[in-house]
Structure formats: structure tokens, C-alpha cells
NULUM-18451 format. One record per residue (C-alpha): y, x negated, z negated; residue in three letters. Coordinates in steps of 0.25 Angstrom, whole numbers, padded with zeros to 4 digits, always signed. Example, Ala and Ser with C-alpha at 12.3 -4.5 7.8 and 13.67 -1.06 7.14 Angstrom:
2
-0018-0049-0031Ala -0004-0055-0029Ser 
This chain:
93
+0000+0000+0000Unk +0013-0006+0004Unk +0027-0004-0003Unk +0032+0006+0007Unk +0020+0016+0004Unk +0024+0017-0011Unk +0037+0023-0016Unk +0042+0025-0031Unk +0043+0040-0033Unk +0049+0040-0047Unk +0044+0040-0061Unk +0037+0027-0058Unk +0027+0033-0049Unk +0022+0027-0036Unk +0019+0036-0024Unk +0014+0034-0010Unk +0025+0038+0000Unk +0019+0048+0009Unk +0033+0053+0014Unk +0033+0065+0005Unk +0039+0077+0012Unk +0042+0085-0001Unk +0051+0083-0013Unk +0048+0086-0027Unk +0057+0096-0034Unk +0065+0085-0041Unk +0067+0077-0028Unk +0071+0090-0021Unk +0081+0093-0032Unk +0087+0079-0030Unk +0087+0081-0015Unk +0095+0094-0016Unk +0104+0090-0027Unk +0099+0101-0037Unk +0092+0101-0050Unk +0076+0100-0051Unk +0076+0113-0059Unk +0084+0121-0048Unk +0076+0116-0037Unk +0063+0121-0044Unk +0070+0134-0047Unk +0073+0136-0033Unk +0059+0133-0028Unk +0054+0143-0039Unk +0063+0154-0033Unk +0059+0149-0019Unk +0073+0146-0015Unk +0070+0132-0010Unk +0059+0128-0001Unk +0047+0121-0008Unk +0032+0120-0010Unk +0024+0119-0022Unk +0013+0109-0024Unk +0006+0113-0037Unk +0017+0112-0048Unk +0026+0104-0039Unk +0038+0110-0031Unk +0040+0102-0018Unk +0051+0102-0008Unk +0052+0097+0007Unk +0065+0090+0010Unk +0066+0096+0024Unk +0064+0110+0017Unk +0075+0107+0007Unk +0085+0102+0018Unk +0082+0115+0026Unk +0084+0123+0014Unk +0097+0117+0011Unk +0102+0118+0026Unk +0098+0133+0025Unk +0105+0136+0012Unk +0117+0128+0018Unk +0117+0136+0031Unk +0116+0150+0025Unk +0126+0147+0014Unk +0117+0152+0004Unk +0123+0155-0010Unk +0124+0144-0020Unk +0116+0144-0033Unk +0120+0139-0046Unk +0115+0139-0060Unk +0121+0149-0069Unk +0122+0140-0082Unk +0124+0152-0091Unk +0111+0158-0087Unk +0103+0146-0081Unk +0100+0153-0068Unk +0104+0152-0054Unk +0115+0161-0048Unk +0120+0163-0034Unk +0134+0161-0031Unk +0141+0168-0020Unk +0149+0159-0010Unk 
């Protein structure tokens, strides 16, 4: 095994680089600039494209980009967390 086949994936773990096509929820949250908990909640409500593999929630980078473009093109309503109730609410533009 040469050095190009092995990448450090965090937490000190080593993993073969097979050119993954999915992101974990944590990676997807960082990619989109949202919190880990928000992306999991959105996946639970089926508001964002994802797949489940056992207990893991995975996201394809291409699907996330298409989802962002679609939301941007349709001018969808913005969501924000209502700090008083701890829930999401929709804001009218």
C-alpha cells in the first residue's frame, strides 16, 4: 500500500481512500455551513436529500448542490430557529 491510498479521516483513524461519494451528517453540515443538529432534523423531516445506512445518515455532495440550487432558484422561504420555543419557524420574504 502506498501513501496515496491512505488518508487520515480524523479521530486518528486511517481509512483507504476509495473516492467516497457520500458525506456524513457532520461533513454535510460543515459543507453547507449549518449545524449538525439542524441537518439531522431536516433529514428526519425529509426536507433535504439523504440516504440511511443503518443508523448513519449520508448525503451525496451532488444532491446537496442540486438541493441548494433548487432552493435558491425557487426563492424558498428562510427558516430560522425560534429561540423561545426551540423549534423552527418559516419567515415570509
